C-alpha positions in Angstrom: -29.1 46.9 -133.8 -29.8 48.9 -137.0 -31.7 52.1 -137.3 -34.6 50.1 -139.2 -35.1 47.7 -136.4 -37.7 49.7 -134.6 -39.6 50.3 -137.7 -39.9 46.8 -138.2 -41.1 46.1 -134.6 -43.5 49.0 -133.9 -45.6 50.0 -137.0 -47.1 53.4 -135.0 -43.5 54.4 -134.4 -42.9 54.0 -138.0 -46.3 55.6 -139.3 -45.8 58.6 -136.7 -42.5 59.6 -138.7 -44.0 58.9 -142.2 -47.0 60.9 -141.5 -45.2 63.8 -139.6 -46.3 63.2 -136.0 -43.9 63.7 -133.1 -44.6 60.8 -131.3 -46.7 57.7 -131.8 -48.9 58.6 -129.0 -50.7 60.8 -131.6 -52.4 57.6 -133.0 -53.9 57.1 -129.4 -55.8 60.6 -129.1 -57.3 60.1 -132.7 -58.4 56.6 -132.0 -59.9 57.9 -128.6 -61.8 60.4 -130.8 -62.9 57.7 -133.3 -64.9 56.0 -130.6 -66.0 58.8 -128.3 -66.1 62.0 -130.8 -64.5 64.0 -128.2 -63.7 67.0 -130.7 -67.3 67.6 -131.4 -68.2 71.1 -130.9 -64.9 71.9 -129.2 -63.1 75.6 -129.5 -61.2 75.7 -126.3 -58.7 73.0 -125.3 -55.9 72.4 -122.6 -53.3 69.7 -123.2 -51.6 69.0 -120.0 -47.9 67.3 -119.8 -47.9 68.4 -123.5 -44.2 67.8 -124.7 -43.2 67.0 -127.0 -46.5 67.9 -128.6 -48.1 65.0 -130.4 -51.4 65.4 -128.9 -50.9 69.3 -129.3 -50.6 68.2 -133.1 -53.4 66.4 -133.2 -55.7 69.3 -131.5 -54.2 71.8 -133.9 -55.3 69.7 -136.9 -58.5 68.3 -135.6 -59.8 71.6 -133.5 -57.8 74.6 -135.1 -57.5 73.8 -138.8 -60.8 71.9 -138.9 -62.4 75.5 -138.4 -62.9 78.2 -141.3 -60.3 81.0 -141.3 -62.6 83.4 -140.0 -63.6 81.3 -137.0 -60.0 80.1 -136.0 -59.7 83.3 -134.1 -62.2 81.9 -131.7 -60.1 78.5 -131.0 -57.9 78.2 -127.9 -55.6 75.5 -127.6 -53.3 76.0 -124.4 -50.5 73.2 -124.1 -49.1 73.1 -120.5 -45.7 71.4 -119.5 -42.7 72.0 -117.4 -40.3 71.4 -120.3 -40.4 73.6 -123.5 -41.4 72.0 -126.8 -41.2 73.5 -130.6 -44.1 75.9 -131.6 -47.2 74.7 -133.5 -49.8 76.7 -135.5 -52.6 77.7 -133.3 -51.3 76.3 -130.0 -50.4 78.6 -127.1 -47.3 77.3 -125.1 -47.5 77.6 -121.3 -44.3 76.3 -119.4 -45.8 75.7 -115.9 -46.4 73.3 -113.3 -50.0 71.7 -113.2 -50.0 71.6 -109.5 -49.8 75.2 -109.0 -52.8 77.5 -108.9 -50.9 80.3 -110.9 -50.8 77.8 -114.0 -54.8 77.5 -113.9 -54.9 81.3 -113.8 -52.7 81.8 -116.7 -54.9 79.2 -118.6 -58.0 80.8 -117.9 -56.4 84.3 -118.7 -55.6 82.8 -122.2 -59.2 81.9 -122.7 -60.2 85.4 -122.0 -62.8 84.4 -119.3 -64.0 81.3 -121.1 -63.7 77.8 -119.8 -62.3 74.8 -121.6 -64.6 72.4 -123.4 -62.0 69.7 -123.3 -58.9 68.9 -121.1 -56.4 66.1 -122.1 -53.4 64.8 -120.0 -50.9 62.1 -121.6 -48.2 62.6 -118.7 -46.7 60.0 -117.0 -43.8 59.5 -114.3 -40.7 57.7 -114.8 -41.7 54.3 -114.3 -39.6 52.3 -111.6 -40.8 48.7 -112.4 -42.5 48.4 -109.0 -46.3 48.4 -110.4 -47.8 49.5 -107.0 -45.8 52.6 -106.9 -45.8 53.4 -110.6 -49.8 52.9 -110.5 -50.0 55.5 -107.3 -47.7 58.0 -108.9 -49.6 58.0 -112.0 -52.9 58.1 -110.2 -51.5 61.3 -108.3 -50.6 63.1 -111.5 -54.3 62.1 -113.1 -55.7 63.9 -109.8 -53.2 67.0 -110.2 -54.6 67.2 -113.8 -58.3 66.7 -112.5 -57.6 69.4 -110.0 -56.6 71.9 -112.4 -59.6 70.9 -114.8 -61.9 71.7 -111.9 -60.6 75.3 -112.3 -60.6 75.4 -116.3 -63.3 72.9 -117.5 -66.7 74.0 -118.1 -69.8 72.4 -117.1 -70.5 69.1 -119.3 -67.0 69.2 -120.4 -64.7 66.2 -121.3 -61.5 65.0 -119.4 -59.1 62.4 -121.1 -56.0 61.2 -119.2 -53.7 58.2 -119.1 -53.6 55.8 -116.3 -52.2 52.8 -115.5 -54.5 49.7 -114.9 -53.7 47.7 -111.7 -55.2 46.4 -108.6 -56.4 49.6 -107.1 -57.4 51.3 -110.4 -61.1 51.3 -109.4 -60.4 53.8 -106.4 -59.4 56.5 -109.2 -62.5 55.4 -111.2 -64.5 56.2 -108.2 -62.9 59.6 -107.6 -63.6 60.6 -111.1 -67.1 59.6 -111.0 -67.5 62.2 -108.3 -67.0 64.9 -111.0 -68.1 63.3 -114.1 -71.6 61.8 -115.2 -69.9 59.0 -117.5 -66.5 57.7 -116.9 -65.0 55.0 -119.5 -61.5 53.2 -119.7 -60.3 53.1 -123.4 -57.5 51.0 -124.7 -56.4 52.4 -128.3 -55.2 49.8 -130.8 -52.1 51.7 -130.8 -51.5 51.3 -127.0 -49.2 48.1 -126.8 -51.3 45.2 -125.5 -48.3 44.2 -123.2 -48.6 47.4 -121.5 -50.9 48.3 -118.4 -51.4 51.8 -119.9 -54.9 53.0 -120.6 -56.9 56.3 -121.1 -60.2 57.4 -118.8 -62.7 59.4 -120.9 -64.9 61.3 -118.8 -67.9 63.1 -119.8 -70.4 65.4 -118.2 -68.2 67.4 -115.9 -70.1 68.9 -112.9 -68.7 70.1 -109.5 -70.4 68.2 -106.4 -72.4 70.5 -104.4 -70.6 72.7 -102.1 -67.3 71.9 -103.7 -64.7 74.6 -104.0 -62.0 74.2 -106.3 -58.5 74.2 -104.9 -55.1 73.4 -106.1 -53.9 72.8 -102.3 -52.9 69.6 -100.9 -53.5 69.5 -97.0 -50.9 66.8 -96.8 -47.9 69.2 -98.2 -48.7 72.1 -96.0 -46.6 73.1 -93.3 -49.4 73.6 -90.8 -51.5 70.7 -91.7 -54.1 71.0 -88.9 -54.7 74.9 -89.6 -55.4 74.1 -93.2 -57.7 71.0 -92.6 -59.7 73.1 -90.2 -60.0 75.8 -92.7 -61.7 73.6 -95.2 -65.7 73.7 -95.4 -68.5 71.8 -97.1 -67.8 68.8 -99.2 -64.0 69.8 -99.3 -63.9 68.6 -95.7 -64.9 65.2 -94.6 -65.3 64.7 -91.2 -65.4 61.0 -89.7 -65.7 60.9 -85.9 -63.0 59.4 -84.1 -64.2 57.5 -80.8 -62.0 55.8 -78.1 -63.7 52.6 -76.7 -63.4 51.2 -73.5 -62.8 52.7 -69.7 -59.9 55.1 -70.0 -59.1 53.9 -66.7 -58.5 50.4 -67.6 -55.4 48.4 -68.6 -53.2 50.5 -71.2 -52.4 48.3 -74.1 -49.0 50.2 -74.6 -47.7 49.8 -71.0 -45.5 46.9 -69.6 -46.9 45.4 -66.3 -45.5 43.2 -63.7 -46.4 39.4 -63.8 -48.0 39.8 -60.4 -51.0 42.1 -61.1 -53.6 43.3 -58.7 -56.5 41.1 -58.1 -59.1 41.6 -61.0 -61.8 41.6 -58.7 -60.8 45.0 -57.3 -59.5 43.8 -53.7 -56.1 45.2 -52.6 -54.2 41.8 -52.3 -52.3 40.7 -55.6 -53.2 37.9 -57.6 -50.4 35.3 -57.9 -49.5 34.8 -61.5 -49.9 31.5 -63.2 -48.9 30.8 -66.7 -51.7 29.5 -69.0 -51.5 28.1 -72.6 -53.6 29.9 -75.3 -57.4 28.9 -75.4 -57.2 27.7 -78.9 -53.7 27.2 -80.8 -53.8 27.3 -84.7 -55.1 23.9 -86.0 -52.8 23.8 -89.0 -50.0 26.3 -88.4 -47.1 27.0 -91.1 -44.5 25.9 -88.3 -46.4 22.5 -87.9 -43.8 20.7 -90.0 -40.7 22.1 -88.0 -42.4 21.0 -84.7 -42.8 17.5 -85.8 -39.0 17.8 -86.9 -38.2 19.2 -83.7 -39.9 16.5 -81.5 -38.4 13.8 -83.8 -34.9 15.3 -83.3 -34.3 15.7 -87.0 -34.3 19.4 -87.1 -30.8 20.2 -86.2 -28.3 18.7 -89.0 -24.6 19.0 -89.4 -25.2 20.9 -92.7 -28.4 22.3 -94.5 -28.4 22.3 -98.3 -29.6 25.9 -99.4 -31.7 25.3 -102.8 -31.5 29.1 -103.3 -28.4 30.1 -102.4 -26.6 27.1 -104.0 -24.0 26.8 -100.9 -24.3 24.6 -97.6 -25.0 26.6 -94.4 -22.6 25.2 -91.9 -24.0 24.1 -88.6 -21.7 23.4 -85.4 -21.5 19.7 -84.7 -23.3 18.1 -81.9 -21.6 18.1 -78.6 -22.4 16.3 -75.4 -23.5 19.3 -73.8 -25.9 19.9 -76.8 -27.4 16.5 -76.7 -28.3 17.1 -73.3 -30.0 20.4 -74.3 -31.8 18.6 -77.0 -33.3 16.1 -74.5 -34.7 19.1 -72.7 -36.2 20.4 -75.9 -33.5 22.8 -77.1 -32.1 21.6 -80.4 -29.7 24.7 -80.8 -32.1 26.5 -83.6 -34.4 28.9 -82.4 -38.1 28.6 -83.1 -38.3 31.5 -85.5 -35.5 30.0 -87.5 -37.2 26.5 -87.2 -40.3 27.9 -89.0 -38.3 29.6 -91.7 -36.2 26.3 -92.6 -39.4 24.3 -92.5 -40.8 26.5 -95.2 -37.7 27.1 -97.4 -35.4 23.9 -97.1 -35.6 20.3 -97.7 -34.4 18.2 -95.1 -32.7 14.8 -95.9 -32.9 11.8 -93.1 
């Protein structure tokens, strides 16, 4: 594949190189700004997961260089990432972990006591191909970015972050809605339509009443109980847990003898008697297997496997086996019978 192949296949990759952007993702942030005007009246910005720096480039152009030379001294753009990146004019680089409180404190120190007007995050974990896992990992990264935003973002501020649209994305929307008046899901034109990538644009930041910003995750603390008990207010949601039923009654985790004490409470023991289920399934998945078993067609000399492309050998019938068949045992367990009925085609 030649060097020009990707230039043909990806117009934004080509344009990014021609216009001097470090990555094609720069167009995504600019297109979000075209729709939501997120750079209006912005002086302090935090770019989380910034490397290689394409979004920081956009911030430098749209926020820093958009100001007069005299006013540029009031502009603060802080780019945070675990990895180092090449310097940019008007951008302060901070190499740190966005899940640590010390990182939030350093950002605030760069702002000289001020808080950010805008927090953006274009980070994403390495994808595994397992969509449910990738969505969960991405949502956890967004929540980590939200955690740090609760420290550094001012009231009515704006938050923009990458998300993966999947089955449970509405849960993340609901979590963001707790902190922001408006939550939108944006899909820039420069984002491939084949990708589940999108961006949440959250406006009108406000901490819930009684909420205290914290970077700590109780699930990762060595003493979980002590950490949870130390929380208060809206940081700690308590749901009553009640055990229902007589605690002196039957134990669902215990194995009992078949001969149980009389249920009426008398001393003599009640004689065990097997009873069928009150209402068996009307259309069970193993219905076909049961019919084959009753007709004697379930156990075959060989079963053709359409998936593995080879025959599964089965021991030939013997006189003893035929006798057992008449007793209802065809040599194949009920669980295997159910599986065979669903997966294989039996020939008469």
